[in-house]
C-alpha positions as CSV (number, residue, x, y, z in Angstrom):
1,M,-39.0,-29.1,-7.1
2,G,-39.4,-26.7,-4.2
3,I,-42.4,-25.7,-2.0
4,E,-45.6,-25.1,-3.8
5,Y,-48.1,-22.5,-2.7
6,A,-51.8,-22.7,-3.4
7,E,-53.4,-19.6,-5.0
8,P,-56.9,-18.6,-4.0
9,A,-59.4,-21.3,-4.9
10,V,-60.8,-19.3,-7.8
11,T,-58.0,-20.4,-10.2
12,G,-56.8,-23.6,-8.5
13,R,-53.3,-23.0,-10.0
14,R,-50.1,-23.4,-8.0
15,V,-47.1,-21.1,-7.5
16,A,-43.7,-22.8,-7.6
17,G,-41.6,-21.0,-5.0
18,P,-41.0,-17.9,-2.9
19,R,-39.7,-15.8,-5.8
20,E,-42.8,-16.6,-7.9
21,K,-45.0,-16.1,-4.9
22,L,-43.4,-12.6,-4.4
23,A,-43.9,-11.7,-8.1
24,R,-47.6,-12.9,-8.0
25,F,-48.7,-11.7,-4.6
26,G,-46.1,-9.2,-3.3
27,A,-43.4,-9.3,-0.6
28,N,-45.8,-8.7,2.3
29,V,-47.3,-12.2,2.0
30,L,-44.0,-14.0,2.3
31,S,-42.8,-15.5,5.5
32,N,-39.4,-14.4,6.9
33,T,-37.9,-17.7,5.7
34,E,-39.3,-17.1,2.2
35,L,-37.9,-13.6,2.1
36,L,-34.5,-14.8,3.1
37,A,-34.7,-17.5,0.4
38,V,-35.4,-14.9,-2.3
39,I,-32.5,-12.7,-1.2
40,L,-30.1,-15.7,-1.0
41,G,-31.2,-16.7,-4.5
42,S,-29.8,-20.3,-4.6
43,G,-28.8,-23.1,-2.4
44,V,-26.1,-25.8,-2.8
45,R,-26.1,-29.2,-4.3
46,G,-28.4,-31.4,-2.2
47,E,-29.9,-28.5,-0.2
48,P,-32.3,-26.1,-2.0
49,V,-32.3,-22.4,-1.0
50,G,-35.6,-22.8,0.9
51,R,-34.0,-25.4,3.2
52,V,-30.8,-23.3,3.6
53,A,-33.0,-20.3,4.6
54,S,-35.1,-22.4,7.0
55,R,-32.0,-23.8,8.7
56,L,-30.5,-20.3,9.2
57,V,-33.8,-19.0,10.7
58,R,-34.0,-21.9,13.1
59,R,-30.3,-21.6,14.0
60,Y,-30.1,-17.8,14.6
61,G,-33.7,-16.5,14.7
62,M,-34.5,-13.3,12.8
63,E,-32.8,-11.0,15.4
64,G,-29.7,-13.2,15.4
65,L,-29.5,-13.1,11.6
66,S,-29.7,-9.3,11.7
67,R,-26.5,-9.2,13.7
68,L,-24.4,-11.4,11.5
69,D,-21.6,-9.8,9.5
70,A,-20.4,-11.0,6.1
71,E,-17.8,-13.3,7.7
72,E,-20.3,-14.9,10.0
73,W,-22.7,-15.4,7.1
74,R,-19.9,-17.1,5.2
75,R,-19.3,-19.7,7.9
76,N,-22.7,-21.3,7.3
77,H,-23.0,-24.2,4.9
78,G,-24.7,-23.1,1.7
79,I,-23.7,-19.5,2.0
80,G,-21.1,-18.4,-0.5
81,R,-19.1,-15.2,-0.6
82,A,-21.5,-13.3,-2.8
83,Q,-24.5,-14.4,-0.7
84,A,-22.7,-13.4,2.5
85,C,-21.9,-9.9,1.1
86,R,-25.4,-9.5,-0.2
87,M,-26.9,-10.4,3.2
88,A,-24.6,-8.1,5.1
89,A,-25.4,-5.2,2.6
90,C,-29.2,-5.8,2.8
91,L,-29.1,-5.8,6.6
92,E,-26.9,-2.7,6.8
93,L,-29.2,-0.9,4.4
94,G,-32.2,-1.9,6.7
95,R,-30.4,-0.5,9.8
96,R,-29.7,2.8,8.0
97,L,-33.3,3.1,6.8
98,Y,-34.9,2.2,10.1
99,G,-33.1,3.8,12.9
100,G,-29.4,3.5,13.1
101,A,-27.2,1.0,14.9
102,G,-29.6,-1.4,16.6
103,R,-33.2,-1.8,17.4
104,E,-32.5,-2.4,21.1
105,D,-31.3,1.2,21.4
106,L,-34.3,2.7,19.6
107,V,-36.2,5.2,21.7
108,I,-39.8,6.0,20.6
109,S,-40.1,9.5,22.1
110,S,-42.4,11.2,19.5
111,P,-45.2,10.4,17.1
112,E,-42.6,10.8,14.3
113,A,-40.4,8.1,15.8
114,A,-43.4,5.8,16.1
115,Y,-44.3,6.5,12.5
116,R,-40.8,5.5,11.3
117,Q,-41.4,2.1,12.8
118,V,-44.6,1.5,10.9
119,R,-44.0,3.4,7.7
120,D,-43.5,0.2,5.8
121,I,-47.3,-0.2,5.9
122,A,-48.1,3.4,4.9
123,R,-49.0,2.4,1.4
124,A,-50.7,-0.9,2.2
125,P,-54.0,-1.3,0.4
126,K,-55.8,-2.2,3.7
127,E,-55.6,-1.1,7.3
128,H,-53.3,-2.7,9.9
129,L,-52.9,-2.5,13.6
130,V,-49.3,-2.5,14.8
131,A,-48.3,-2.7,18.4
132,L,-45.0,-1.1,19.5
133,Y,-44.0,-2.7,22.8
134,L,-41.9,-0.2,24.8
135,N,-40.2,-0.4,28.2
136,S,-40.5,2.3,30.9
137,Q,-37.7,4.3,29.1
138,N,-39.6,4.2,25.8
139,V,-37.0,1.8,24.3
140,L,-38.6,-0.3,21.6
141,L,-38.8,-4.0,22.7
142,K,-40.8,-5.4,19.9
143,R,-42.9,-4.4,16.9
144,K,-45.8,-6.8,16.1
145,R,-48.6,-6.6,13.6
146,C,-51.6,-7.6,15.6
147,I,-54.4,-7.2,13.0
148,G,-54.4,-6.7,9.3
149,D,-56.5,-6.8,6.2
150,F,-59.6,-5.1,7.6
151,V,-62.6,-4.7,5.4
152,T,-64.4,-2.2,7.5
153,P,-63.3,1.4,6.9
154,L,-64.2,2.5,10.4
155,L,-62.5,0.6,13.3
156,S,-62.3,1.7,16.8
157,V,-59.7,0.1,19.0
158,S,-59.6,0.7,22.7
159,P,-56.3,1.3,24.4
160,F,-57.3,-1.5,26.7
161,A,-57.9,-4.0,23.9
162,N,-56.5,-7.4,24.4
163,L,-53.3,-7.2,22.4
164,P,-51.1,-10.3,22.0
165,P,-48.4,-10.8,24.6
166,I,-44.8,-9.6,23.8
167,S,-43.5,-13.2,23.5
């Protein structure tokens, strides 16, 4: 049966699951758990893929999941060999695209380096405000989208604005 997602009230129709939600609304509206469920593709008897994905996110967190290799993925109930290899490949591709070995070693020392951290929203249809939290050595601690989907074309944000805490 799966999780159902309500569409905007205009149509009143429902979307069956994360794959259908992605096809209808785009990947940027899916939660991390839903994205993981789409990549995994299927669950096991008695445990649908959404539940497998949710359990993995609760157990490891997103940062922990990003560090698992294929063998560690395989040790989890509901993850087969093909899924473990697919996850390891997806995460390695992400590391190669967004800055090398690990985010904890990523130094933001130029506007170009900062852009590489937010280029995923470069073609977004609306504006976004992304905070890059750095330590005193300019090492990236966290990336957080603070505000999105503006309707006003002109937005002025003070550098002293109340951004969300790093938590």
